[in-house]
C-alpha positions in Angstrom: -62.8 103.1 108.5 -62.4 104.3 112.1 -64.5 102.8 114.9 -67.4 104.9 115.9 -65.5 105.8 119.2 -62.6 107.2 117.3 -64.8 109.6 115.4 -66.5 110.9 118.5 -64.2 111.3 121.4 -66.7 112.8 123.6 -67.5 116.3 124.9 -65.6 117.9 127.6 -68.5 117.7 129.9 -68.7 114.0 129.2 -65.0 113.5 129.9 -65.4 115.3 133.2 -68.3 113.2 134.1 -66.4 110.0 133.5 -63.4 111.3 135.4 -65.6 112.2 138.4 -67.2 108.8 138.2 -64.0 107.1 138.4 -62.6 109.2 141.2 -65.8 108.5 143.2 -65.4 104.7 142.6 -61.8 104.8 143.7 -62.5 106.8 146.9 -65.3 104.4 147.9 -63.4 101.2 147.0 -61.5 98.9 149.3 -58.3 100.9 148.7 -60.2 104.3 149.0 -58.8 105.0 152.5 -55.1 104.6 151.3 -55.9 106.7 148.3 -57.3 109.5 150.3 -54.4 109.5 152.7 -51.8 109.6 149.8 -53.8 112.2 148.1 -53.6 114.4 151.3 -50.0 113.9 151.6 -49.5 115.1 148.1 -51.6 118.2 148.7 -49.5 118.8 151.8 -46.2 118.5 149.9 -47.6 120.7 147.2 -48.3 123.5 149.7 -44.7 123.2 151.2 -43.2 123.4 147.9 -45.0 126.5 147.0 -44.3 128.1 150.2 -40.6 127.3 149.9 -40.7 129.0 146.4 -42.1 132.1 147.6 -39.6 132.1 150.5 -36.8 131.4 147.9 -37.9 134.5 145.9 -37.3 136.8 148.8 -34.0 135.2 149.7 -32.9 135.4 146.0 -33.8 139.1 146.0 -31.7 139.8 149.1 -28.9 137.6 147.8 -28.8 139.6 144.5 -29.0 142.8 146.3 -26.1 142.0 148.7 -23.9 141.2 145.6 -24.8 144.5 144.0 -24.0 146.4 147.3 -20.7 144.5 147.7 -21.9 143.5 151.4 -19.9 140.4 152.2 -21.7 139.7 155.5 -25.1 139.8 154.0 -23.9 137.9 151.0 -22.6 134.9 153.4 -25.7 135.0 155.4 -28.0 134.9 152.5 -26.1 132.2 150.8 -26.5 130.0 153.9 -30.3 130.8 154.0 -30.5 130.0 150.2 -28.6 126.5 150.8 -31.0 125.7 153.6 -34.1 126.5 151.5 -32.8 124.3 148.6 -32.2 121.4 150.9 -35.8 121.7 152.2 -37.1 122.1 148.7 -35.1 119.0 147.6 -36.5 116.7 150.3 -40.2 118.1 149.7 -39.9 117.6 145.9 -38.6 114.0 146.2 -41.2 113.0 148.7 -43.9 114.6 146.6 -42.7 112.6 143.4 -42.5 109.4 145.6 -46.1 109.8 146.8 -47.4 110.8 143.3 -45.9 107.5 142.0 -47.4 105.3 144.9 -50.7 106.8 144.5 -50.6 106.4 140.6 -49.6 102.7 141.2 -52.3 102.0 143.7 -55.0 103.5 141.4 -53.7 101.7 138.2 -53.6 98.3 140.2 -57.2 98.9 141.4 -58.7 100.1 138.1 -56.9 97.4 136.0 -58.2 94.7 138.3 -61.8 96.1 138.1 -61.6 96.4 134.3 -60.2 92.8 134.1 -63.1 91.5 136.2 -65.6 93.3 134.1 -64.0 92.2 130.8 -64.1 88.5 131.9 -67.5 88.5 133.7 -70.6 87.3 131.8 -68.4 86.5 128.7 -68.1 90.2 127.8 -64.7 89.5 126.1 -66.4 86.9 123.8 -69.3 89.2 122.9 -67.0 92.1 122.2 -64.8 89.9 120.0 -67.9 88.4 118.2 -69.5 91.8 117.5 -66.3 93.4 116.5 -67.6 96.8 117.8 -64.4 97.9 119.8 -60.9 97.8 118.5 -58.1 96.4 120.8 -59.9 96.1 124.3 -56.6 94.4 125.6 -54.5 97.5 124.7 -57.0 99.7 126.4 -56.9 97.8 129.6 -53.0 97.4 129.6 -51.8 100.6 128.1 -54.5 103.1 128.3 -55.2 102.5 132.1 -51.6 103.1 132.8 -51.7 106.4 130.8 -55.0 107.4 132.4 -53.9 107.0 136.0 -50.4 108.5 135.5 -51.7 111.4 133.3 -54.7 112.1 135.6 -52.5 112.5 138.7 -49.9 114.5 136.7 -52.3 116.9 135.1 -54.4 117.3 138.2 -51.3 118.2 140.2 -50.0 120.6 137.6 -53.4 122.4 137.7 -53.6 122.3 141.4 -50.1 123.5 141.6 -51.1 126.3 139.2 -53.9 127.5 141.5 -51.6 127.5 144.6 -48.9 129.3 142.5 -51.4 131.9 141.4 -52.4 132.5 144.9 -48.7 132.5 146.2 -47.2 134.7 143.6 -49.9 137.1 142.6 -49.3 139.2 145.7 -45.4 139.2 145.0 -45.9 140.4 141.4 -48.6 142.9 142.4 -46.4 144.4 145.0 -43.6 144.8 142.4 -45.6 146.1 139.4 -49.2 146.2 138.9 -48.8 146.6 135.0 -46.5 143.5 135.1 -49.3 141.4 136.9 -51.9 142.5 134.3 -49.5 141.7 131.5 -49.0 138.3 132.7 -52.8 137.6 132.9 -53.3 139.1 129.4 -50.3 137.2 127.8 -51.4 133.8 129.3 -55.1 134.4 128.3 -54.2 135.2 124.6 -51.7 132.1 124.6 -54.2 129.7 125.8 -56.8 130.6 123.0 -54.2 130.4 120.3 -52.9 127.0 121.7 -56.2 125.4 121.6 -56.7 126.7 117.9 -53.4 125.1 116.9 -53.6 121.8 118.7 -57.3 121.0 118.6 -56.7 118.1 115.9 -54.3 116.3 118.3 -57.2 114.7 120.3 -58.5 112.8 117.3 -55.1 111.9 115.8 -53.8 110.5 119.3 -56.9 108.3 119.5 -56.4 107.0 116.0 -52.6 106.4 116.6 -53.4 104.3 119.7 -55.5 102.0 117.7 -52.9 101.7 114.7 -50.1 100.9 117.1 -52.1 98.2 118.7 -53.3 96.8 115.3 -49.5 96.5 114.3 -48.5 94.7 117.5 -51.6 92.4 117.3 -50.6 91.2 113.7 -46.9 90.7 114.9 -48.1 88.6 117.9 -50.4 86.6 115.3 -47.2 85.8 113.3 -45.3 84.5 116.4 -48.3 82.5 117.6 -48.8 80.8 114.3 -45.2 80.6 113.3 -45.4 77.0 112.3 -48.6 77.2 110.2 -47.2 80.4 108.5 -44.0 78.7 107.5 -45.9 75.5 106.5 -48.4 77.3 104.3 -45.8 80.0 103.1 -48.2 82.8 104.1 -45.2 85.2 104.5 -46.2 87.4 101.4 -49.8 87.9 102.7 -48.6 88.7 106.3 -45.8 90.9 104.9 -48.3 93.0 103.0 -50.6 93.2 106.1 -47.7 94.3 108.3 -46.6 96.9 105.7 -50.0 98.3 105.6 -50.2 98.5 109.4 -46.8 100.4 109.3 -48.0 102.8 106.5 -51.2 103.6 108.3 -49.6 104.4 111.7 -46.8 106.3 109.9 -49.2 108.4 107.8 -51.2 109.3 111.2 -48.0 109.9 113.0 -46.8 112.4 110.3 -50.1 114.3 110.8 -49.4 114.5 114.6 -45.9 115.7 113.8 -47.2 118.4 111.6 -49.6 119.6 114.1 -46.9 119.5 116.9 -44.6 121.4 114.6 -47.3 124.3 114.3 -48.1 124.2 117.9 -44.2 124.2 118.8 -43.6 127.2 116.8 -46.1 129.1 118.9 -45.3 127.6 122.4 -41.5 127.9 122.0 -41.8 131.6 121.0 -44.3 132.2 123.7 -41.9 130.8 126.3 -38.9 132.6 125.0 -40.7 136.0 125.4 -41.6 135.3 129.0 -37.9 135.8 129.9 -37.8 139.2 128.4 -41.2 140.8 129.4 -40.4 141.2 133.3 -37.0 142.8 132.5 -38.5 145.3 130.1 -41.0 146.5 132.7 -39.0 146.3 135.9 -35.5 147.4 134.7 -36.7 151.0 134.1 -37.8 151.0 137.7 -34.3 150.1 138.9 -32.8 152.7 136.6 -35.0 155.4 138.1 -33.9 154.3 141.5 -37.4 153.1 142.6 -36.5 149.4 143.3 -33.4 147.6 144.3 -31.3 145.5 141.9 -32.6 142.2 143.3 -36.1 143.1 142.5 -35.3 142.4 138.9 -34.4 138.8 139.5 -37.3 138.5 142.0 -39.8 139.8 139.3 -38.4 137.5 136.7 -39.0 134.5 139.1 -42.4 135.6 140.3 -43.4 136.3 136.6 -42.2 133.0 135.4 -44.1 131.1 138.2 -47.3 133.0 137.7 -47.1 133.0 134.0 -46.5 129.2 134.1 -49.5 128.8 136.3 -51.7 131.0 133.9 -50.3 129.3 130.8 -51.1 125.7 131.7 -53.1 125.1 128.6 -50.3 126.3 126.4 -47.6 124.3 128.1 -49.6 121.1 128.6 -51.6 120.9 125.5 -49.8 118.0 123.8 -50.3 116.1 127.1 -54.0 117.3 127.4 -54.7 116.1 123.8 -53.3 112.6 124.5 -55.1 112.6 127.8 -58.4 113.3 126.2 -57.8 110.5 123.7 -57.1 108.1 126.4 -60.1 109.1 128.4 -62.4 108.7 125.5 -61.0 105.2 124.6 -61.4 103.9 128.2 -65.0 105.4 128.0 -65.6 103.5 124.9 -64.4 100.4 126.5 -66.8 100.9 129.6 -69.8 101.7 127.3 -69.0 98.5 125.1 -68.6 96.3 128.1 -71.8 97.5 129.5 -73.6 96.9 126.2 -72.1 93.5 125.8 -72.9 92.4 129.4 -76.5 93.6 128.9 -77.0 92.1 125.6 -80.3 90.0 125.3 -79.4 86.5 124.1 -83.1 86.0 122.8 -85.3 83.5 124.3 -82.7 81.0 125.1 -82.4 80.8 128.9 -79.9 78.9 131.1 -81.2 77.9 134.5 -78.7 76.8 137.2 -79.8 73.5 139.1 -77.1 71.6 140.8 -79.0 68.3 140.5 -80.1 68.4 136.8 -78.5 68.7 133.3 -81.3 68.9 130.6 -82.2 70.4 127.3 -86.0 71.6 127.3 -87.4 72.5 123.9 -84.1 74.1 122.9 -83.8 75.5 119.3 -80.4 76.9 118.1 -80.0 79.2 115.1 -76.9 80.2 113.3 -76.1 83.8 113.9 -75.1 84.6 110.3 -78.2 83.5 108.4 -80.6 82.5 111.1 -80.5 78.8 109.9 -82.0 76.3 112.4 -79.2 74.0 113.7 -81.2 72.3 116.4 -85.0 72.3 116.6 -86.9 71.9 119.9 -84.4 69.4 121.4 -85.3 67.9 124.7 -83.5 65.3 126.9 -82.1 64.9 130.3 -78.8 63.4 131.6 -78.9 61.1 134.8 -76.1 60.9 137.0 -73.6 58.2 135.8 -75.5 58.0 132.4 -74.0 58.6 129.0 -76.1 60.2 126.4 -74.8 60.2 122.9 -75.9 63.0 120.5 -75.1 62.3 116.9 -74.7 65.6 115.0 -74.6 66.3 111.3 -71.5 68.7 111.6 -69.0 69.8 114.1 -70.7 73.3 114.0 -73.8 71.9 115.6 -71.8 70.2 118.3 -69.9 73.6 119.0 -73.2 75.3 119.0 -74.6 72.9 121.7 -71.5 73.3 123.9 -71.6 77.1 123.5 -75.4 77.2 124.4 -74.5 75.1 127.7 -71.8 77.7 128.4 -74.2 80.5 127.9 -72.4 82.3 125.1 -74.8 81.3 122.2 -76.6 84.4 120.9 -79.5 83.0 118.9 -82.2 80.5 120.0 -85.0 79.7 122.3 -85.9 77.1 124.8 -84.4 76.4 128.3 -81.1 74.6 129.3 -81.0 73.5 132.9 -77.4 72.8 134.4 -75.3 73.3 137.5 -73.1 76.2 137.7 -70.2 76.0 135.1 -67.5 74.7 137.3 -70.0 71.7 138.1 -70.6 71.0 134.3 -67.3 70.8 132.6 -67.1 71.2 128.8 -64.3 69.6 126.5 -64.6 70.8 122.9 -63.3 69.2 119.8 -60.3 71.5 119.8 -59.0 71.8 123.3 -57.8 74.9 125.2 -55.0 74.9 127.9 -54.4 78.3 129.3 -51.0 79.4 130.7 -49.9 77.8 133.9 -48.2 74.8 135.2 -49.5 71.2 134.5 -50.8 70.9 138.1 -52.9 74.1 137.7 -54.2 72.8 134.5 -55.4 69.6 136.1 -56.8 70.7 139.4 -57.1 74.5 139.1 -54.9 77.2 140.5 -57.0 77.3 143.7 -56.3 73.5 144.5 -52.8 73.2 143.2 -51.2 73.4 146.5 -53.6 70.9 148.2 -54.4 68.4 145.5 -53.0 64.8 146.3 -50.1 64.1 143.9 -51.0 60.4 144.1 -54.5 60.9 142.7 -53.1 63.0 139.9 -50.6 60.4 139.0 -53.3 57.6 139.1 -55.6 59.5 136.7 -52.9 60.2 134.3 -51.7 56.5 134.4 -55.2 55.4 133.8 -55.4 57.6 130.7 -52.0 56.6 129.5 -50.9 60.1 129.8 -48.1 59.9 132.4 -45.5 60.4 129.7 -46.8 64.1 129.5 -45.6 64.8 132.9 -42.1 63.6 132.1 -41.9 65.6 128.9 -43.1 68.7 130.8 -40.3 68.5 133.4 -42.8 67.8 136.1 -46.2 69.1 137.3 -45.0 72.5 138.5 -43.1 73.7 135.2 -44.9 76.3 133.0 -44.7 75.4 129.3 -46.1 76.6 126.0 -48.6 73.7 125.8 -49.7 74.3 122.2 -46.2 73.7 121.2 -45.3 70.9 123.6 -48.5 68.8 123.3 -50.4 67.4 120.5 -54.2 68.1 120.1 -55.0 64.6 121.3 -52.6 65.0 124.4 -54.3 68.3 125.1 -57.6 66.6 125.1 -56.3 64.0 127.5 -55.3 66.8 129.9 -58.8 68.2 129.7 -60.4 64.8 130.3 -58.1 64.1 133.2 -59.2 67.5 134.8 -62.8 66.2 134.5 -61.9 63.0 136.3 -60.0 64.9 139.1 -62.8 67.3 139.6 -65.6 64.7 139.3 -68.3 67.2 138.4 -71.9 65.9 138.3 -72.1 66.3 134.6 -70.0 67.0 131.5 -70.2 67.5 127.9 -67.4 66.2 125.5 -66.6 65.8 121.9 -66.3 62.2 120.5 -64.0 60.5 122.9 -62.7 57.9 120.2 -61.8 60.5 117.7 -58.1 60.9 117.8 -57.8 58.9 121.1 -58.7 55.5 119.8 -61.4 53.1 120.9 -59.6 51.5 123.8 -58.7 54.9 125.5 -62.2 56.1 124.9 -63.6 53.0 126.7 -61.3 53.5 129.7 -62.4 57.2 129.9 -66.1 56.1 129.9 -65.6 53.6 132.5 -63.8 56.1 134.7 -66.6 58.7 134.2 -69.1 56.1 135.3 -67.1 55.2 138.4 -67.0 58.8 139.5 -70.7 59.3 139.1 -70.3 61.6 136.3 -73.3 62.0 133.9 -72.1 63.1 130.5 -73.2 63.9 126.8 -70.8 62.8 124.1 -71.2 64.7 120.8 -70.0 63.1 117.6 -70.8 62.6 113.9 -71.9 59.3 112.2 -69.0 57.3 113.4 -69.5 58.1 117.1 -69.6 54.9 119.3 -73.1 54.3 120.8 -72.4 51.1 122.6 -73.5 51.2 126.1 -75.2 54.6 125.8 -78.3 55.3 128.1 -79.6 57.2 125.3 -78.8 58.0 121.6 -80.3 61.1 119.9 -79.8 61.8 116.2 -79.9 65.3 114.9 -80.5 65.8 111.2 -79.3 68.5 108.8 -82.3 70.6 109.1 -82.2 70.5 112.9 -84.9 68.0 113.5 -84.0 65.0 115.8 -85.1 61.5 116.6 -84.3 59.0 119.3 -82.6 55.8 118.4 -83.2 52.4 120.0 -80.8 51.9 123.0 -80.5 51.1 126.6 -82.8 53.3 128.7 -83.6 55.8 125.8 -87.3 55.8 126.5 -87.1 56.4 130.1 -84.6 59.2 129.9 -86.4 61.1 127.1 -89.7 60.6 128.7 -88.6 62.8 131.7 -88.6 65.9 129.6 -92.0 65.3 128.0 
């Protein structure tokens, strides 16, 4: 079943509204001045090229007349003028193309950055993935932005060039033959109507093709990223069937596109062939009767071709227009989905930023699938340097609590008070190491150049993780960390990051699970030395020794406090 956006690609009015809004945002952005200057240069080169084309038509007329009259002196003179016009036209055309590409690159860089910022802000990427409401947002940002910027410039310049050409060559063709001018207008109008009729299905088909191609690439990437598990579990038959379905779907849709292009091609090819014959049929009798010079025949052919090309933009550009309409609709759907995701109400669960506190206040968390209560009215506060152990019935409850702190849990009520996210670090049970060097993973890309190497080495040595640097080939080598490091080693890197950042608070999965009791004790001691207050989430076997407070959450979401050092004092703060 096609996504809703694929079934409704938007009206022309909506497409022009989106295009106008995008152009206004570009013009008023930080790169708007450069964009306006480059657009002005493009317009200047466009006028120069069209002016040279008009001059070229007259030079060509006199050149052909000199040949017909066997006038050697005029022939040589006109040949030199012809060559000069060609040189100027070449320079103008090259600079025109260069400026167009630079403006397209500037626009793409700005628009991609803007969409990436919006995609990553407010967990939009997470909410889009969770809702499943939009197919392939990554492909829309990468491929559709490129197609949108290049196609917008190309089509805008083609249509602008058409307007200038109409103004430049209408007078030339009218002066040669008024009937020929009227034939050009009527022929182009009829052709445009027929081209739209033949090619209308292409917009919908191009939209669907983009999604099918992206699905196929996504499944291929899945095979590569999970190669070991696929081989271990012998899931090749399942994935082979899925990839074959992808290929069948994209090929079937592509066959429909090819069929529509065939019908459109029959019309447009014949339409363009007849443009070569029409001006000769009308002007040749005038030459035979002696009413015009021989060179006027070639001039009329050139003027007719330019003018008809300007009038026939819909006919000649319809395949590009249909692809462009699909791209515009896909980017519009991305903008709408991102706006809806960023404005989605997460219920009555609120997150309040306070740099001095980390607390749960009457927090209830519900499962998004069936509304089952995972945690009911949970309240506790974490002092600096203190360790609060929360014993959970399942890993799912621990994950829900961490997601709630991160601000991405959709169902629940109550209030979570915490510093901003870079001051309360979260380490889930399954760690995640993004692409980058080991130094960037440990201290962040913004501090990679200034972080003391001795401090990094000391923290890794304390966690018994110095061997990881040797295996990675140093701190400044990029690796595929999922392949190089085990899950426990990836957790050590995440924990080392906490120690190096020394945030006020942290929330981590059971430290002893996988790392061992001795390593867990060293990490807890290091947390306390750096003044970090933290919550340790674990199941029944979690170590509660030395905990400032211990909380046990039951399977029905209710909770109770267990006897421990400082439990009463800590929990009383939230009463």
